[in-house]
C-alpha positions in Angstrom: -40.5 26.9 -16.3 -39.3 23.4 -16.6 -36.4 24.4 -18.8 -35.2 26.9 -16.1 -35.2 24.1 -13.5 -33.2 21.9 -15.8 -30.7 24.6 -16.4 -30.4 25.5 -12.7 -29.8 21.8 -12.0 -27.1 21.6 -14.6 -25.4 24.8 -13.4 -25.3 23.5 -9.8 -24.0 20.1 -10.7 -21.4 21.4 -13.1 -20.2 23.9 -10.5 -19.7 21.0 -8.0 -17.9 18.9 -10.5 -15.5 21.7 -11.5 -14.7 22.4 -7.8 -13.9 18.7 -7.3 -11.6 18.7 -10.3 -9.8 21.9 -9.2 -9.3 20.3 -5.7 -8.0 17.1 -7.3 -5.6 19.1 -9.5 -4.2 21.0 -6.5 -3.8 17.9 -4.5 -1.8 16.2 -7.3 0.5 19.2 -7.5 1.0 19.0 -3.7 1.8 15.3 -3.9 4.2 15.7 -6.8 6.0 18.5 -5.0 6.4 16.5 -1.8 7.7 13.4 -3.7 10.2 15.5 -5.8 11.4 17.3 -2.6 11.9 14.0 -0.7 13.7 12.2 -3.5 15.9 15.1 -4.4 17.3 15.0 -0.9 18.3 11.4 -1.2 20.1 11.6 -4.6 23.3 13.2 -3.2 23.4 10.7 -0.3 23.0 7.8 -2.6 25.6 9.0 -5.1 28.1 9.8 -2.4 27.8 6.3 -1.1 28.9 4.8 -4.4 32.5 6.0 -4.1 33.4 3.1 -1.8 31.8 0.3 -3.9 33.2 -2.0 -6.5 33.3 -0.8 -10.1 30.9 -3.7 -11.1 28.3 -2.4 -8.7 28.8 1.1 -9.9 28.2 0.1 -13.5 25.1 -2.0 -12.5 23.6 1.1 -10.8 23.8 3.3 -13.8 20.4 2.2 -15.2 18.4 2.6 -11.9 19.9 6.0 -11.3 19.0 7.0 -14.9 15.5 5.8 -14.5 15.2 7.5 -11.1 16.2 10.9 -12.6 13.9 10.3 -15.6 11.0 9.7 -13.2 11.7 12.9 -11.3 11.7 14.8 -14.7 8.3 13.2 -15.4 7.0 14.4 -12.0 8.3 17.9 -12.9 6.4 17.8 -16.1 3.2 17.9 -14.0 4.1 21.5 -13.1 4.3 22.7 -16.6 1.2 24.5 -17.9 -0.5 22.9 -20.8 -1.4 25.3 -23.6 -4.0 24.3 -26.2 
């Protein structure tokens, strides 16, 4: 009888933990999608404003733009399904 109570306790707690993990997973996907959408809107505006700047500034901005695009690709990697 005591074993059944322990198993029932474990089943209830594991169900709650799994539900919390699924909610957290969905929330992370939502945040990533929002960030990707917002940043993707600003990339064309930023790049079009570089046309009127000095060449030195344009060359200095190559690294931040590259890092910015790389960070967006990392955020997109969240959406890929992981297979075992």
